[in-house]
N, C-alpha and C positions, 0 to 999 in steps of 0.2 A: 342344499346342504346334505351331505351324506350322514345318515344316522350312525351313532356310535356302535361299533361292533359289526358294521357292514362294509363291504368292499364295493367301491364304485367301478362299474365296468363301462367302457366306452360303448356308445350306441353302434349297432351294426352299420357297416358301410353300405350305402345304397349303390347298386351297380346295374347297368344295362349291358348284357352280353350281346354283341353283334357278331354272328358266327355263320359257319357253313358246314354243319356236322356231316361227316368227319369224326373219326375215332377220337382224336385228341380234343376236339371241340366238345364231344360228349362228356369226356372226363372233366373238362372245365365247367360245364353246366352242373354236373353232379357235385363237384367240389363247392360251387357257389350255393347250391341247394342244401348241402349237408353241413356246411360250416355255420355255426351260430353267429359268427362275426360278420356275416354277409346278409344283406337283404336284397334278394334278386327281384328287381322291379319289372323286368321284361326280358324276353329273348327275341331278338330280331335276326332275320336271315338274309343272306346275300349269296348270289351264285359264286362258287369258288371250287371247293373240292368236288362238287357235282352241280348239276343244274339247280335252279332256284326251286323247282318243284320237288326234287329229291331231297335237298337239304332242309326244306321247310317241313316236309313229311318226317324227316329224321328228327328234327327238333321236337315235333309233336310226339313221336314215338318215345324219345328219351323222357319227356315229361310224363308220359303215360306209365312207363314201367318204374319210374322213380317216385311216383306219387306227387308230382309237382302240380299244384292247383292254385288258381287265383293269380297266376303270373301270365300276363298276355304274351302271346306269340304272334308275331307279324312278319309276313313275307315282304322282302324288299326287292332290290334291283336284280334283274335277270342277266345282267352283263355289265362290262366296264363302261366308263364314261365315253370313250371314243374308240376303243379297240375291240377286236373280236374276242369272245370268251374262249377259254380253254379250261378243262377240268383235270383233276388228279385221280382218275380212275385207276392208274397204275399203283397207287398207294391205298386208296380207300374203296376200290371196287365199283361195280356198276351201280349199286344202291347208295354209295357213299358211306355205308356202315356195314359192309360185308363182314361176315363171321358168325355172329349169333343169329338165332332164330328170333326175329323181331315181332312183337305183337302189333296188331292193328292199332293205330292211334285213336284215342278217344278224347284227347284234349282238343278243344276247339281252336280255330284260327281267328285272331282278331281281324275285324273288317278293315282296319286302317293299313295303309302302306307303312312299312318299317320306318321310313324317313319321317313320316308324320307322327308315328308313335314316339320315336326318339325326341322329336321337337316338343310334342305335347307334354311328355314327362319332365323334360328339363325345364320347360317354362312354368310348369305347375308347381315344382318343388322349390324350396329355398335355394338361392344362389350358393354354389359351393358344396351342395349336398350330394350330387350325383357324379359318380365316376363311370366313364364309358370304357368298356373292355372289349375292343374289337379283336377277334381272333381269326379274321378272314380278310379278303380284299376290302379296301376301305371306301368302296363306292357309296354305300349308304351314309357313312359319316361325312364324306365330302359333299354330298348333295344336301344333307341336313344343314351344313354350314352355309351353303349357297342359298338355300330356301329361307333360313332364319339365322342370320349372322349373330343374333344376340345370344345364341346358345354358347358361343365361345367364351364369353365372360361369365357365364352361369355354371358351366361344368367345372367340377372340382379338379379333375385331371383326366387324361386319357392314358390308359395302360394297354398298349397294343402288342400283339405278337406279330412280328414281321421284320424283315430285313436281316442284316448281319454286318458285322464290322470286318469286311475283307473277303467274304466268300458267299456263295449261294448254294441252293439245292436244286432249283429247277433249271438254272444255268450255272456256269462257273462263277458268275458274279452276282446273280439275283436270287433272292428267296421268293417262294411261290406267291405268298399273299401280296407282296409289293409288285411282283412281275405281272400278275394278272391285271392290275389297274394302277400303273405307276403315276398317272395323272392325278388320280384320287389321292394316292399316298402323298404326293408332293403338296397337294392342297392341305392335307391334315398336318403335315410337318411344318408348313408355312404359317398356319394360323397361330395367333398370339395366345396360346394356352399352354398349360403344363403337359408335356408328353413324356412317358417312359416307353422306350423301345426295347422290347424283349426279343432279341434276335436269335438266329439259330446257333450262333457261337455260344450262347448261354444255354439254350434249351437242349443242346446236345450233351450238356452236363447232367441231365436227369433221365438216363435211359431206363426203360422198363426191363430190368435184369431178371433172370430167373428167381433170384431171392425176393425181389419186389413182387413178382407175380405170385410167388408162394404166399406172401403176406396177404395179397388181395384174395386169393382162394380161401384163406383161413377166415375171412370176414363172413362169407356165406350169406350175404343178403342178395336179393334179386339184382340190385344194381351192381354189386361186386361180381356176381356171376356173369352178367352182361359184359362188364369191362374185361374180365378175363377172356371171354369168347372173342371180344373185339381185338384184344392184344394178341391172341393166337393168329388171327389173320394179318394184323398190322405188323407183327414180328416177321412173318414170312414174306410180306411185301417189301419190307426194308432189307431183308437179307437178299432178296432177289435183285432189287434195284440198286442198292448201295453197298451190299456186302457187310451190313451192320450185324453184329451178333445179338444186339439188343437195340430196339428202336428208341429214338428220342421221343419224348412226349412233350410236344411244344406248348400247346395252348393253355393248359391249366397253370403254367408258371405265372401267367398274368394274374389270374384270380388269387393264387397263393401270395403274390407280391402285394396285392391289396389287403389281404388278411394280415400278413406279417411283413411290413415294410422293410424290416431288417434282413429279410430272406435274400435280397439281391445286393450286390455291390454294383454301383453305377458310376458313370463318368459323364460330366456335362459336355454336350457337343452341339454343334450346328449341323443339322442333317438335311441334305438335299437328295432328291431322287433323280437318277439319270433317266432322261426321257428320249434320248436320241442316239445312244451309243450303238455301234454296230454289234459289239459283243457284250455290252454292259447295260443295256436297257433294263430298268428295274433295280439297279444297284442302289443301295443306300450309302451315300458318300458322307462319311462322318468326319467333321472337322473339329478336333478337340482343342484348337488353339485360337479360334475366333479370327481367322485371317480376314483382313479387310474390315474389321470391326463387326463381324457377324456375331449375333447374340447366341450364347450357348444355352439354348432353351430346352433342349431334349436331354433327358437322362438316359444314356445308353447303357444297358445292362452289360456287365463284364463277367460276373460269376453268380452262382446260385448255390445255396446250401442244400445239396441233394437229400440228405437225411431228413432235414426239417420239412422239405417239400413233400416227400413221400409220407411222412407222418401225418401231415395235414390231409392229403388225399385219402389215405386209408381210414383215418378217423371219420372223414366225411362219408365215405362209402358205408361205414358201419351205421351211420345215422339215417341213410336213405333206405327206402323200402327195398 
């Protein structure tokens, strides 16, 4: 019972971020660390934006400059389930975090494989208490399901960045995270758990505009300065590759949606991943009508409140070191 004169606050949401840092993954980690409504249980890495060695080092670097301690970081899969890996150096650079001068990482690496760390944490906590937040190819998550199927009924929900309703970014049809490992993505969407898909048609609604970057510069913490330096490189990369005047910041939308579930509007759908299309491999095919009796189990994001999103990010950067 709440004492008279006090306000009851919900307990922070426990999350595991499975990522491939990556400029926008870095912002997602900083948002999770800096927001009091999130308890970051672990950071796991998977090859995607760069090789597993580089993205794991980047995760440790982010934890180092942001002052993240006591949160295990574990390296996961170095490539897709069955396909050849490819990386996004054209967007994230050779290091995966090109732009700022990065410190040497001092945060240690957990001895466990990322898949085992995910399983250990989900099985050790109360059922329904952990949310998985994948912001990368879904290889680790698919293998965790395969190795320990019981996690599916114990996870509260999966809020993932990937896919798109009708278009892609690495090809005309496919978004990068899904295209890197479409078989893993299909396994994740097919599992009988609650999934929210935050696709690029939604994340394109939260660009890092000059006005947003000015707000970040005004924060003037180490983390905010790092983010601004990242955005300088990231903005130039998007301008060169896609002619965007301001780059979309994809991955932190997932964390923001866990913090504030009303941030997104979603629509229930049945999602399949194209595995064999000549021009469409990796496409997320969204059926909003349940054709053939398909269960509409995935909440597909349709829109995001950009102002509320950036308010969350900037407040979190102010709380980080």
